[in-house]
C-alpha positions in Angstrom: 105.5 103.0 118.8 105.6 101.1 115.9 103.1 99.6 113.5 103.0 96.2 114.7 102.0 97.5 118.2 99.5 99.3 116.9 97.8 96.3 115.0 98.3 94.2 118.4 96.1 96.8 120.1 93.7 96.8 117.3 93.3 93.5 117.3 93.1 92.9 121.3 89.5 92.9 123.1 91.4 94.4 126.2 91.6 97.9 127.1 95.1 99.0 126.2 95.5 103.0 127.1 97.4 105.1 124.6 98.0 108.5 124.8 99.1 111.3 122.0 100.3 114.6 123.2 99.3 113.2 127.0 95.5 113.2 125.8 93.9 109.5 126.3 93.0 108.1 122.8 91.3 105.1 121.1 92.9 103.8 117.6 90.3 103.8 115.3 92.5 102.4 112.1 96.1 102.0 111.0 96.5 103.7 107.4 97.8 101.7 104.3 101.4 104.0 104.8 101.7 102.2 108.2 103.1 105.6 109.4 99.8 107.0 110.4 96.7 106.4 112.2 93.2 108.0 112.8 92.5 108.2 116.6 89.7 109.2 118.4 89.5 111.2 121.9 88.3 109.2 124.5 85.5 111.3 126.1 82.3 112.7 125.0 83.8 114.9 122.1 84.9 111.7 119.6 87.0 114.0 118.1 88.8 112.0 115.1 92.4 113.4 114.2 95.1 111.6 111.8 98.0 111.4 113.5 101.8 109.9 113.1 102.1 106.6 115.3 105.6 107.6 116.7 103.8 110.2 118.7 101.7 107.2 120.2 102.8 106.1 123.7 101.3 103.1 125.7 100.6 103.0 129.3 
């Protein structure tokens, strides 16, 4: 995924499914470098991670 698409997803009111390593995540924010983002696992754990946006996939 590229930075422009991440920005579109963040500004969208739609529930757009994004996966990281096969796990469904919410994108919390795009970092200033435009290459990494903070994502949060969907579900009860709400674990947050910093990931490379090139590893995010939209479904």
